[in-house]
CHARMM internal coordinates of N, CA and C (Angstrom, degrees):
IC EDIT
DIST 1 N 1 CA 1.4479
DIST 1 CA 1 C 1.5324
ANGL 1 N 1 CA 1 C 110.32
DIST 1 C 2 N 1.3217
ANGL 1 CA 1 C 2 N 113.75
DIHE 1 N 1 CA 1 C 2 N 143.30
DIST 2 N 2 CA 1.4440
ANGL 1 C 2 N 2 CA 120.56
DIHE 1 CA 1 C 2 N 2 CA 176.26
DIST 2 CA 2 C 1.5442
ANGL 2 N 2 CA 2 C 108.95
DIHE 1 C 2 N 2 CA 2 C -105.87
DIST 2 C 3 N 1.2851
ANGL 2 CA 2 C 3 N 114.99
DIHE 2 N 2 CA 2 C 3 N 151.44
DIST 3 N 3 CA 1.4834
ANGL 2 C 3 N 3 CA 121.96
DIHE 2 CA 2 C 3 N 3 CA 176.89
DIST 3 CA 3 C 1.5484
ANGL 3 N 3 CA 3 C 107.58
DIHE 2 C 3 N 3 CA 3 C -103.07
DIST 3 C 4 N 1.3158
ANGL 3 CA 3 C 4 N 114.97
DIHE 3 N 3 CA 3 C 4 N 134.50
DIST 4 N 4 CA 1.4492
ANGL 3 C 4 N 4 CA 121.54
DIHE 3 CA 3 C 4 N 4 CA 178.52
DIST 4 CA 4 C 1.5260
ANGL 4 N 4 CA 4 C 109.77
DIHE 3 C 4 N 4 CA 4 C -125.33
DIST 4 C 5 N 1.3337
ANGL 4 CA 4 C 5 N 116.32
DIHE 4 N 4 CA 4 C 5 N 129.02
DIST 5 N 5 CA 1.4464
ANGL 4 C 5 N 5 CA 121.18
DIHE 4 CA 4 C 5 N 5 CA 174.92
DIST 5 CA 5 C 1.5036
ANGL 5 N 5 CA 5 C 107.69
DIHE 4 C 5 N 5 CA 5 C -108.23
DIST 5 C 6 N 1.3490
ANGL 5 CA 5 C 6 N 114.88
DIHE 5 N 5 CA 5 C 6 N 130.10
DIST 6 N 6 CA 1.4743
ANGL 5 C 6 N 6 CA 121.45
DIHE 5 CA 5 C 6 N 6 CA -178.79
DIST 6 CA 6 C 1.5111
ANGL 6 N 6 CA 6 C 110.48
DIHE 5 C 6 N 6 CA 6 C -117.01
DIST 6 C 7 N 1.3425
ANGL 6 CA 6 C 7 N 114.98
DIHE 6 N 6 CA 6 C 7 N 143.00
DIST 7 N 7 CA 1.4634
ANGL 6 C 7 N 7 CA 122.08
DIHE 6 CA 6 C 7 N 7 CA 164.92
DIST 7 CA 7 C 1.4838
ANGL 7 N 7 CA 7 C 106.56
DIHE 6 C 7 N 7 CA 7 C -96.80
DIST 7 C 8 N 1.2758
ANGL 7 CA 7 C 8 N 119.18
DIHE 7 N 7 CA 7 C 8 N 130.76
DIST 8 N 8 CA 1.4922
ANGL 7 C 8 N 8 CA 124.14
DIHE 7 CA 7 C 8 N 8 CA -176.18
DIST 8 CA 8 C 1.4934
ANGL 8 N 8 CA 8 C 110.34
DIHE 7 C 8 N 8 CA 8 C -125.31
DIST 8 C 9 N 1.3357
ANGL 8 CA 8 C 9 N 115.40
DIHE 8 N 8 CA 8 C 9 N 121.44
DIST 9 N 9 CA 1.4454
ANGL 8 C 9 N 9 CA 120.16
DIHE 8 CA 8 C 9 N 9 CA 177.41
DIST 9 CA 9 C 1.5142
ANGL 9 N 9 CA 9 C 109.87
DIHE 8 C 9 N 9 CA 9 C -97.98
DIST 9 C 10 N 1.3313
ANGL 9 CA 9 C 10 N 117.17
DIHE 9 N 9 CA 9 C 10 N 153.14
DIST 10 N 10 CA 1.4367
ANGL 9 C 10 N 10 CA 121.82
DIHE 9 CA 9 C 10 N 10 CA 178.02
DIST 10 CA 10 C 1.5301
ANGL 10 N 10 CA 10 C 112.56
DIHE 9 C 10 N 10 CA 10 C 101.47
DIST 10 C 11 N 1.3106
ANGL 10 CA 10 C 11 N 117.54
DIHE 10 N 10 CA 10 C 11 N -7.70
DIST 11 N 11 CA 1.4437
ANGL 10 C 11 N 11 CA 120.86
DIHE 10 CA 10 C 11 N 11 CA -179.21
DIST 11 CA 11 C 1.5463
ANGL 11 N 11 CA 11 C 109.72
DIHE 10 C 11 N 11 CA 11 C -89.05
DIST 11 C 12 N 1.3505
ANGL 11 CA 11 C 12 N 116.51
DIHE 11 N 11 CA 11 C 12 N 140.53
DIST 12 N 12 CA 1.4761
ANGL 11 C 12 N 12 CA 117.00
DIHE 11 CA 11 C 12 N 12 CA 179.51
DIST 12 CA 12 C 1.5154
ANGL 12 N 12 CA 12 C 114.76
DIHE 11 C 12 N 12 CA 12 C -141.76
DIST 12 C 13 N 1.4013
ANGL 12 CA 12 C 13 N 116.87
DIHE 12 N 12 CA 12 C 13 N -4.69
DIST 13 N 13 CA 1.4607
ANGL 12 C 13 N 13 CA 116.72
DIHE 12 CA 12 C 13 N 13 CA -172.74
DIST 13 CA 13 C 1.5705
ANGL 13 N 13 CA 13 C 109.22
DIHE 12 C 13 N 13 CA 13 C -155.97
DIST 13 C 14 N 1.3067
ANGL 13 CA 13 C 14 N 114.80
DIHE 13 N 13 CA 13 C 14 N 179.62
DIST 14 N 14 CA 1.4544
ANGL 13 C 14 N 14 CA 120.00
DIHE 13 CA 13 C 14 N 14 CA 177.02
DIST 14 CA 14 C 1.4649
ANGL 14 N 14 CA 14 C 114.18
DIHE 13 C 14 N 14 CA 14 C -64.78
DIST 14 C 15 N 1.3496
ANGL 14 CA 14 C 15 N 117.11
DIHE 14 N 14 CA 14 C 15 N -32.37
DIST 15 N 15 CA 1.4945
ANGL 14 C 15 N 15 CA 119.47
DIHE 14 CA 14 C 15 N 15 CA 176.05
DIST 15 CA 15 C 1.5392
ANGL 15 N 15 CA 15 C 109.17
DIHE 14 C 15 N 15 CA 15 C -59.82
DIST 15 C 16 N 1.3444
ANGL 15 CA 15 C 16 N 116.00
DIHE 15 N 15 CA 15 C 16 N -42.69
DIST 16 N 16 CA 1.4493
ANGL 15 C 16 N 16 CA 120.47
DIHE 15 CA 15 C 16 N 16 CA 179.58
DIST 16 CA 16 C 1.5604
ANGL 16 N 16 CA 16 C 110.32
DIHE 15 C 16 N 16 CA 16 C -60.40
DIST 16 C 17 N 1.3071
ANGL 16 CA 16 C 17 N 113.62
DIHE 16 N 16 CA 16 C 17 N -44.20
DIST 17 N 17 CA 1.4716
ANGL 16 C 17 N 17 CA 118.72
DIHE 16 CA 16 C 17 N 17 CA 176.51
DIST 17 CA 17 C 1.5119
ANGL 17 N 17 CA 17 C 112.21
DIHE 16 C 17 N 17 CA 17 C -55.43
DIST 17 C 18 N 1.3297
ANGL 17 CA 17 C 18 N 115.93
DIHE 17 N 17 CA 17 C 18 N -50.79
DIST 18 N 18 CA 1.4806
ANGL 17 C 18 N 18 CA 119.85
DIHE 17 CA 17 C 18 N 18 CA 177.83
DIST 18 CA 18 C 1.4884
ANGL 18 N 18 CA 18 C 113.28
DIHE 17 C 18 N 18 CA 18 C -59.42
DIST 18 C 19 N 1.3484
ANGL 18 CA 18 C 19 N 116.83
DIHE 18 N 18 CA 18 C 19 N -39.46
DIST 19 N 19 CA 1.4744
ANGL 18 C 19 N 19 CA 123.23
DIHE 18 CA 18 C 19 N 19 CA -179.03
DIST 19 CA 19 C 1.5152
ANGL 19 N 19 CA 19 C 110.67
DIHE 18 C 19 N 19 CA 19 C -65.27
DIST 19 C 20 N 1.2962
ANGL 19 CA 19 C 20 N 116.85
DIHE 19 N 19 CA 19 C 20 N -46.29
DIST 20 N 20 CA 1.4509
ANGL 19 C 20 N 20 CA 122.32
DIHE 19 CA 19 C 20 N 20 CA 178.39
DIST 20 CA 20 C 1.5371
ANGL 20 N 20 CA 20 C 110.17
DIHE 19 C 20 N 20 CA 20 C -66.51
DIST 20 C 21 N 1.2792
ANGL 20 CA 20 C 21 N 117.45
DIHE 20 N 20 CA 20 C 21 N -44.00
DIST 21 N 21 CA 1.4746
ANGL 20 C 21 N 21 CA 122.41
DIHE 20 CA 20 C 21 N 21 CA 177.76
DIST 21 CA 21 C 1.4934
ANGL 21 N 21 CA 21 C 110.07
DIHE 20 C 21 N 21 CA 21 C -55.08
DIST 21 C 22 N 1.3139
ANGL 21 CA 21 C 22 N 118.87
DIHE 21 N 21 CA 21 C 22 N -49.27
DIST 22 N 22 CA 1.4240
ANGL 21 C 22 N 22 CA 124.24
DIHE 21 CA 21 C 22 N 22 CA -178.94
DIST 22 CA 22 C 1.5206
ANGL 22 N 22 CA 22 C 109.81
DIHE 21 C 22 N 22 CA 22 C -62.56
DIST 22 C 23 N 1.3265
ANGL 22 CA 22 C 23 N 119.31
DIHE 22 N 22 CA 22 C 23 N -43.48
DIST 23 N 23 CA 1.4345
ANGL 22 C 23 N 23 CA 123.47
DIHE 22 CA 22 C 23 N 23 CA -178.77
DIST 23 CA 23 C 1.5154
ANGL 23 N 23 CA 23 C 111.32
DIHE 22 C 23 N 23 CA 23 C -64.43
DIST 23 C 24 N 1.3105
ANGL 23 CA 23 C 24 N 118.55
DIHE 23 N 23 CA 23 C 24 N -41.72
DIST 24 N 24 CA 1.4629
ANGL 23 C 24 N 24 CA 121.75
DIHE 23 CA 23 C 24 N 24 CA 179.12
DIST 24 CA 24 C 1.5320
ANGL 24 N 24 CA 24 C 111.60
DIHE 23 C 24 N 24 CA 24 C -70.64
DIST 24 C 25 N 1.3567
ANGL 24 CA 24 C 25 N 116.30
DIHE 24 N 24 CA 24 C 25 N -38.82
DIST 25 N 25 CA 1.4876
ANGL 24 C 25 N 25 CA 117.84
DIHE 24 CA 24 C 25 N 25 CA -179.85
DIST 25 CA 25 C 1.5396
ANGL 25 N 25 CA 25 C 112.62
DIHE 24 C 25 N 25 CA 25 C -67.59
DIST 25 C 26 N 1.3597
ANGL 25 CA 25 C 26 N 116.10
DIHE 25 N 25 CA 25 C 26 N -19.31
DIST 26 N 26 CA 1.4355
ANGL 25 C 26 N 26 CA 118.94
DIHE 25 CA 25 C 26 N 26 CA -179.64
DIST 26 CA 26 C 1.5353
ANGL 26 N 26 CA 26 C 112.41
DIHE 25 C 26 N 26 CA 26 C -77.81
DIST 26 C 27 N 1.3143
ANGL 26 CA 26 C 27 N 117.04
DIHE 26 N 26 CA 26 C 27 N -14.94
DIST 27 N 27 CA 1.4861
ANGL 26 C 27 N 27 CA 121.40
DIHE 26 CA 26 C 27 N 27 CA 176.23
DIST 27 CA 27 C 1.4699
ANGL 27 N 27 CA 27 C 112.18
DIHE 26 C 27 N 27 CA 27 C -74.02
DIST 27 C 28 N 1.2978
ANGL 27 CA 27 C 28 N 118.35
DIHE 27 N 27 CA 27 C 28 N 116.52
DIST 28 N 28 CA 1.4649
ANGL 27 C 28 N 28 CA 122.33
DIHE 27 CA 27 C 28 N 28 CA -179.93
DIST 28 CA 28 C 1.5421
ANGL 28 N 28 CA 28 C 110.33
DIHE 27 C 28 N 28 CA 28 C -57.97
DIST 28 C 29 N 1.3058
ANGL 28 CA 28 C 29 N 114.58
DIHE 28 N 28 CA 28 C 29 N 131.93
DIST 29 N 29 CA 1.4758
ANGL 28 C 29 N 29 CA 122.12
DIHE 28 CA 28 C 29 N 29 CA -178.71
DIST 29 CA 29 C 1.5125
ANGL 29 N 29 CA 29 C 117.16
DIHE 28 C 29 N 29 CA 29 C 86.90
DIST 29 C 30 N 1.3374
ANGL 29 CA 29 C 30 N 115.16
DIHE 29 N 29 CA 29 C 30 N 8.21
DIST 30 N 30 CA 1.4800
ANGL 29 C 30 N 30 CA 119.80
DIHE 29 CA 29 C 30 N 30 CA -179.43
DIST 30 CA 30 C 1.4879
ANGL 30 N 30 CA 30 C 110.76
DIHE 29 C 30 N 30 CA 30 C -111.69
DIST 30 C 31 N 1.2844
ANGL 30 CA 30 C 31 N 115.91
DIHE 30 N 30 CA 30 C 31 N 136.00
DIST 31 N 31 CA 1.4851
ANGL 30 C 31 N 31 CA 122.14
DIHE 30 CA 30 C 31 N 31 CA 173.25
DIST 31 CA 31 C 1.5287
ANGL 31 N 31 CA 31 C 106.07
DIHE 30 C 31 N 31 CA 31 C -119.11
DIST 31 C 32 N 1.3718
ANGL 31 CA 31 C 32 N 113.50
DIHE 31 N 31 CA 31 C 32 N 119.94
DIST 32 N 32 CA 1.4393
ANGL 31 C 32 N 32 CA 117.56
DIHE 31 CA 31 C 32 N 32 CA -177.55
DIST 32 CA 32 C 1.5407
ANGL 32 N 32 CA 32 C 107.94
DIHE 31 C 32 N 32 CA 32 C -79.96
DIST 32 C 33 N 1.3430
ANGL 32 CA 32 C 33 N 115.42
DIHE 32 N 32 CA 32 C 33 N 126.05
DIST 33 N 33 CA 1.4566
ANGL 32 C 33 N 33 CA 122.51
DIHE 32 CA 32 C 33 N 33 CA -179.07
DIST 33 CA 33 C 1.5302
ANGL 33 N 33 CA 33 C 109.99
DIHE 32 C 33 N 33 CA 33 C -90.86
DIST 33 C 34 N 1.3393
ANGL 33 CA 33 C 34 N 114.94
DIHE 33 N 33 CA 33 C 34 N -51.54
DIST 34 N 34 CA 1.4407
ANGL 33 C 34 N 34 CA 120.17
DIHE 33 CA 33 C 34 N 34 CA -178.88
DIST 34 CA 34 C 1.5004
ANGL 34 N 34 CA 34 C 110.93
DIHE 33 C 34 N 34 CA 34 C -158.88
DIST 34 C 35 N 1.3412
ANGL 34 CA 34 C 35 N 117.85
DIHE 34 N 34 CA 34 C 35 N 139.65
DIST 35 N 35 CA 1.4301
ANGL 34 C 35 N 35 CA 124.65
DIHE 34 CA 34 C 35 N 35 CA 174.11
DIST 35 CA 35 C 1.5525
ANGL 35 N 35 CA 35 C 107.66
DIHE 34 C 35 N 35 CA 35 C -132.01
DIST 35 C 36 N 1.3321
ANGL 35 CA 35 C 36 N 113.32
DIHE 35 N 35 CA 35 C 36 N 125.81
DIST 36 N 36 CA 1.4508
ANGL 35 C 36 N 36 CA 119.38
DIHE 35 CA 35 C 36 N 36 CA 175.21
DIST 36 CA 36 C 1.5567
ANGL 36 N 36 CA 36 C 106.12
DIHE 35 C 36 N 36 CA 36 C -131.05
DIST 36 C 37 N 1.3152
ANGL 36 CA 36 C 37 N 117.51
DIHE 36 N 36 CA 36 C 37 N 170.01
DIST 37 N 37 CA 1.4539
ANGL 36 C 37 N 37 CA 117.98
DIHE 36 CA 36 C 37 N 37 CA 178.75
DIST 37 CA 37 C 1.4980
ANGL 37 N 37 CA 37 C 108.63
DIHE 36 C 37 N 37 CA 37 C -62.14
DIST 37 C 38 N 1.3726
ANGL 37 CA 37 C 38 N 113.05
DIHE 37 N 37 CA 37 C 38 N 118.20
DIST 38 N 38 CA 1.4533
ANGL 37 C 38 N 38 CA 120.90
DIHE 37 CA 37 C 38 N 38 CA 177.37
DIST 38 CA 38 C 1.4870
ANGL 38 N 38 CA 38 C 116.34
DIHE 37 C 38 N 38 CA 38 C 93.01
DIST 38 C 39 N 1.3378
ANGL 38 CA 38 C 39 N 119.15
DIHE 38 N 38 CA 38 C 39 N -4.85
DIST 39 N 39 CA 1.4781
ANGL 38 C 39 N 39 CA 121.55
DIHE 38 CA 38 C 39 N 39 CA -175.01
DIST 39 CA 39 C 1.5170
ANGL 39 N 39 CA 39 C 110.85
DIHE 38 C 39 N 39 CA 39 C -150.43
DIST 39 C 40 N 1.3312
ANGL 39 CA 39 C 40 N 113.28
DIHE 39 N 39 CA 39 C 40 N 152.30
DIST 40 N 40 CA 1.4597
ANGL 39 C 40 N 40 CA 119.28
DIHE 39 CA 39 C 40 N 40 CA 172.75
DIST 40 CA 40 C 1.5078
ANGL 40 N 40 CA 40 C 109.75
DIHE 39 C 40 N 40 CA 40 C -149.86
DIST 40 C 41 N 1.3320
ANGL 40 CA 40 C 41 N 115.99
DIHE 40 N 40 CA 40 C 41 N 147.92
DIST 41 N 41 CA 1.4418
ANGL 40 C 41 N 41 CA 123.07
DIHE 40 CA 40 C 41 N 41 CA 176.73
DIST 41 CA 41 C 1.5168
ANGL 41 N 41 CA 41 C 106.86
DIHE 40 C 41 N 41 CA 41 C -126.59
DIST 41 C 42 N 1.2838
ANGL 41 CA 41 C 42 N 117.11
DIHE 41 N 41 CA 41 C 42 N 127.41
DIST 42 N 42 CA 1.4919
ANGL 41 C 42 N 42 CA 119.91
DIHE 41 CA 41 C 42 N 42 CA 176.94
DIST 42 CA 42 C 1.5033
ANGL 42 N 42 CA 42 C 109.89
DIHE 41 C 42 N 42 CA 42 C -134.85
DIST 42 C 43 N 1.3362
ANGL 42 CA 42 C 43 N 116.12
DIHE 42 N 42 CA 42 C 43 N 155.68
DIST 43 N 43 CA 1.4537
ANGL 42 C 43 N 43 CA 121.97
DIHE 42 CA 42 C 43 N 43 CA 167.62
DIST 43 CA 43 C 1.5246
ANGL 43 N 43 CA 43 C 108.05
DIHE 42 C 43 N 43 CA 43 C -105.86
DIST 43 C 44 N 1.3093
ANGL 43 CA 43 C 44 N 115.97
DIHE 43 N 43 CA 43 C 44 N 138.45
DIST 44 N 44 CA 1.4639
ANGL 43 C 44 N 44 CA 119.42
DIHE 43 CA 43 C 44 N 44 CA 179.07
DIST 44 CA 44 C 1.5331
ANGL 44 N 44 CA 44 C 109.40
DIHE 43 C 44 N 44 CA 44 C -142.77
DIST 44 C 45 N 1.3322
ANGL 44 CA 44 C 45 N 114.15
DIHE 44 N 44 CA 44 C 45 N 158.42
DIST 45 N 45 CA 1.4432
ANGL 44 C 45 N 45 CA 119.78
DIHE 44 CA 44 C 45 N 45 CA -172.49
DIST 45 CA 45 C 1.5088
ANGL 45 N 45 CA 45 C 113.63
DIHE 44 C 45 N 45 CA 45 C -100.48
DIST 45 C 46 N 1.3430
ANGL 45 CA 45 C 46 N 117.25
DIHE 45 N 45 CA 45 C 46 N -5.80
DIST 46 N 46 CA 1.4446
ANGL 45 C 46 N 46 CA 119.18
DIHE 45 CA 45 C 46 N 46 CA -179.69
DIST 46 CA 46 C 1.4925
ANGL 46 N 46 CA 46 C 114.01
DIHE 45 C 46 N 46 CA 46 C 85.51
DIST 46 C 47 N 1.2930
ANGL 46 CA 46 C 47 N 118.26
DIHE 46 N 46 CA 46 C 47 N -27.96
DIST 47 N 47 CA 1.4963
ANGL 46 C 47 N 47 CA 122.90
DIHE 46 CA 46 C 47 N 47 CA 176.14
DIST 47 CA 47 C 1.4755
ANGL 47 N 47 CA 47 C 109.92
DIHE 46 C 47 N 47 CA 47 C -135.28
DIST 47 C 48 N 1.2977
ANGL 47 CA 47 C 48 N 124.75
DIHE 47 N 47 CA 47 C 48 N 117.57
DIST 48 N 48 CA 1.4436
ANGL 47 C 48 N 48 CA 125.17
DIHE 47 CA 47 C 48 N 48 CA -0.02
DIST 48 CA 48 C 1.5301
ANGL 48 N 48 CA 48 C 113.63
DIHE 47 C 48 N 48 CA 48 C -83.11
DIST 48 C 49 N 1.3027
ANGL 48 CA 48 C 49 N 119.23
DIHE 48 N 48 CA 48 C 49 N -10.19
DIST 49 N 49 CA 1.4636
ANGL 48 C 49 N 49 CA 122.15
DIHE 48 CA 48 C 49 N 49 CA -177.98
DIST 49 CA 49 C 1.5585
ANGL 49 N 49 CA 49 C 109.80
DIHE 48 C 49 N 49 CA 49 C -66.52
DIST 49 C 50 N 1.2899
ANGL 49 CA 49 C 50 N 115.13
DIHE 49 N 49 CA 49 C 50 N 141.86
DIST 50 N 50 CA 1.4735
ANGL 49 C 50 N 50 CA 121.77
DIHE 49 CA 49 C 50 N 50 CA 177.79
DIST 50 CA 50 C 1.5008
ANGL 50 N 50 CA 50 C 106.07
DIHE 49 C 50 N 50 CA 50 C -140.34
DIST 50 C 51 N 1.3366
ANGL 50 CA 50 C 51 N 114.55
DIHE 50 N 50 CA 50 C 51 N 160.66
DIST 51 N 51 CA 1.4991
ANGL 50 C 51 N 51 CA 118.64
DIHE 50 CA 50 C 51 N 51 CA 175.61
DIST 51 CA 51 C 1.5065
ANGL 51 N 51 CA 51 C 109.73
DIHE 50 C 51 N 51 CA 51 C -53.89
DIST 51 C 52 N 1.3565
ANGL 51 CA 51 C 52 N 117.26
DIHE 51 N 51 CA 51 C 52 N -43.56
DIST 52 N 52 CA 1.4605
ANGL 51 C 52 N 52 CA 119.41
DIHE 51 CA 51 C 52 N 52 CA -176.70
DIST 52 CA 52 C 1.5426
ANGL 52 N 52 CA 52 C 111.09
DIHE 51 C 52 N 52 CA 52 C -61.85
DIST 52 C 53 N 1.3230
ANGL 52 CA 52 C 53 N 115.93
DIHE 52 N 52 CA 52 C 53 N -41.85
DIST 53 N 53 CA 1.5143
ANGL 52 C 53 N 53 CA 120.03
DIHE 52 CA 52 C 53 N 53 CA -177.83
DIST 53 CA 53 C 1.4971
ANGL 53 N 53 CA 53 C 108.71
DIHE 52 C 53 N 53 CA 53 C -66.22
DIST 53 C 54 N 1.3528
ANGL 53 CA 53 C 54 N 119.02
DIHE 53 N 53 CA 53 C 54 N -37.53
DIST 54 N 54 CA 1.4644
ANGL 53 C 54 N 54 CA 120.95
DIHE 53 CA 53 C 54 N 54 CA -176.87
DIST 54 CA 54 C 1.5127
ANGL 54 N 54 CA 54 C 108.95
DIHE 53 C 54 N 54 CA 54 C -71.14
DIST 54 C 55 N 1.3229
ANGL 54 CA 54 C 55 N 117.43
DIHE 54 N 54 CA 54 C 55 N -45.05
DIST 55 N 55 CA 1.5010
ANGL 54 C 55 N 55 CA 118.56
DIHE 54 CA 54 C 55 N 55 CA 178.27
DIST 55 CA 55 C 1.5227
ANGL 55 N 55 CA 55 C 109.87
DIHE 54 C 55 N 55 CA 55 C -64.14
DIST 55 C 56 N 1.3554
ANGL 55 CA 55 C 56 N 118.65
DIHE 55 N 55 CA 55 C 56 N -39.12
DIST 56 N 56 CA 1.4603
ANGL 55 C 56 N 56 CA 120.94
DIHE 55 CA 55 C 56 N 56 CA 179.82
DIST 56 CA 56 C 1.5205
ANGL 56 N 56 CA 56 C 112.66
DIHE 55 C 56 N 56 CA 56 C -62.41
DIST 56 C 57 N 1.3299
ANGL 56 CA 56 C 57 N 115.68
DIHE 56 N 56 CA 56 C 57 N -36.09
DIST 57 N 57 CA 1.4789
ANGL 56 C 57 N 57 CA 121.88
DIHE 56 CA 56 C 57 N 57 CA 179.50
DIST 57 CA 57 C 1.5718
ANGL 57 N 57 CA 57 C 109.36
DIHE 56 C 57 N 57 CA 57 C -61.23
DIST 57 C 58 N 1.3173
ANGL 57 CA 57 C 58 N 113.69
DIHE 57 N 57 CA 57 C 58 N -45.04
DIST 58 N 58 CA 1.4982
ANGL 57 C 58 N 58 CA 118.73
DIHE 57 CA 57 C 58 N 58 CA 179.42
DIST 58 CA 58 C 1.5134
ANGL 58 N 58 CA 58 C 109.14
DIHE 57 C 58 N 58 CA 58 C -68.14
DIST 58 C 59 N 1.3148
ANGL 58 CA 58 C 59 N 117.64
DIHE 58 N 58 CA 58 C 59 N -43.04
DIST 59 N 59 CA 1.4677
ANGL 58 C 59 N 59 CA 119.60
DIHE 58 CA 58 C 59 N 59 CA 178.38
DIST 59 CA 59 C 1.5302
ANGL 59 N 59 CA 59 C 111.35
DIHE 58 C 59 N 59 CA 59 C -62.45
DIST 59 C 60 N 1.3313
ANGL 59 CA 59 C 60 N 117.15
DIHE 59 N 59 CA 59 C 60 N -42.54
DIST 60 N 60 CA 1.4447
ANGL 59 C 60 N 60 CA 119.42
DIHE 59 CA 59 C 60 N 60 CA 177.35
DIST 60 CA 60 C 1.5421
ANGL 60 N 60 CA 60 C 114.49
DIHE 59 C 60 N 60 CA 60 C -62.74
DIST 60 C 61 N 1.3237
ANGL 60 CA 60 C 61 N 115.36
DIHE 60 N 60 CA 60 C 61 N -24.09
DIST 61 N 61 CA 1.4296
ANGL 60 C 61 N 61 CA 119.92
DIHE 60 CA 60 C 61 N 61 CA 179.10
DIST 61 CA 61 C 1.5583
ANGL 61 N 61 CA 61 C 110.95
DIHE 60 C 61 N 61 CA 61 C -83.00
DIST 61 C 62 N 1.3178
ANGL 61 CA 61 C 62 N 116.23
DIHE 61 N 61 CA 61 C 62 N -4.89
DIST 62 N 62 CA 1.4429
ANGL 61 C 62 N 62 CA 119.52
DIHE 61 CA 61 C 62 N 62 CA 174.24
DIST 62 CA 62 C 1.5135
ANGL 62 N 62 CA 62 C 114.40
DIHE 61 C 62 N 62 CA 62 C 103.85
DIST 62 C 63 N 1.3522
ANGL 62 CA 62 C 63 N 117.59
DIHE 62 N 62 CA 62 C 63 N 14.74
DIST 63 N 63 CA 1.4525
ANGL 62 C 63 N 63 CA 121.39
DIHE 62 CA 62 C 63 N 63 CA -178.49
DIST 63 CA 63 C 1.5223
ANGL 63 N 63 CA 63 C 106.23
DIHE 62 C 63 N 63 CA 63 C -124.00
DIST 63 C 64 N 1.3280
ANGL 63 CA 63 C 64 N 116.00
DIHE 63 N 63 CA 63 C 64 N 172.69
DIST 64 N 64 CA 1.4954
ANGL 63 C 64 N 64 CA 120.91
DIHE 63 CA 63 C 64 N 64 CA 178.34
DIST 64 CA 64 C 1.5046
ANGL 64 N 64 CA 64 C 107.28
DIHE 63 C 64 N 64 CA 64 C -118.23
DIST 64 C 65 N 1.3700
ANGL 64 CA 64 C 65 N 115.91
DIHE 64 N 64 CA 64 C 65 N 128.25
DIST 65 N 65 CA 1.4249
ANGL 64 C 65 N 65 CA 121.71
DIHE 64 CA 64 C 65 N 65 CA -178.06
DIST 65 CA 65 C 1.5180
ANGL 65 N 65 CA 65 C 109.99
DIHE 64 C 65 N 65 CA 65 C -119.59
DIST 65 C 66 N 1.3368
ANGL 65 CA 65 C 66 N 115.12
DIHE 65 N 65 CA 65 C 66 N 146.39
DIST 66 N 66 CA 1.4299
ANGL 65 C 66 N 66 CA 122.40
DIHE 65 CA 65 C 66 N 66 CA 170.77
DIST 66 CA 66 C 1.5292
ANGL 66 N 66 CA 66 C 108.01
DIHE 65 C 66 N 66 CA 66 C -147.81
DIST 66 C 67 N 1.3204
ANGL 66 CA 66 C 67 N 113.99
DIHE 66 N 66 CA 66 C 67 N 155.98
DIST 67 N 67 CA 1.4787
ANGL 66 C 67 N 67 CA 117.20
DIHE 66 CA 66 C 67 N 67 CA 176.69
DIST 67 CA 67 C 1.5604
ANGL 67 N 67 CA 67 C 109.72
DIHE 66 C 67 N 67 CA 67 C -68.91
DIST 67 C 68 N 1.2873
ANGL 67 CA 67 C 68 N 112.01
DIHE 67 N 67 CA 67 C 68 N 137.03
DIST 68 N 68 CA 1.4891
ANGL 67 C 68 N 68 CA 118.82
DIHE 67 CA 67 C 68 N 68 CA 176.86
DIST 68 CA 68 C 1.5263
ANGL 68 N 68 CA 68 C 106.55
DIHE 67 C 68 N 68 CA 68 C -76.07
DIST 68 C 69 N 1.3157
ANGL 68 CA 68 C 69 N 114.09
DIHE 68 N 68 CA 68 C 69 N 146.46
DIST 69 N 69 CA 1.5013
ANGL 68 C 69 N 69 CA 119.98
DIHE 68 CA 68 C 69 N 69 CA 177.95
DIST 69 CA 69 C 1.5089
ANGL 69 N 69 CA 69 C 108.45
DIHE 68 C 69 N 69 CA 69 C -67.66
DIST 69 C 70 N 1.2993
ANGL 69 CA 69 C 70 N 115.79
DIHE 69 N 69 CA 69 C 70 N 140.69
DIST 70 N 70 CA 1.4914
ANGL 69 C 70 N 70 CA 119.45
DIHE 69 CA 69 C 70 N 70 CA -178.91
DIST 70 CA 70 C 1.4716
ANGL 70 N 70 CA 70 C 112.41
DIHE 69 C 70 N 70 CA 70 C -75.82
END
COOR INIT
IC SEED 1 N 1 CA 1 C
IC BUILD
């Protein structure tokens, strides 16, 4: 499994955290490690989960996600 750290814009409250957590957990192959306002950390296996699918799930939930710089 790989770990992915995301910066997420558009989040402002605990409701946002729950919404993003639910969206990420719905992606097959993703285990949500932590979600806070503005950030998320997930573990994923690459198959069937991909970086594109993870970012798309956050975008579909109404937020904007990008990989955090290492």
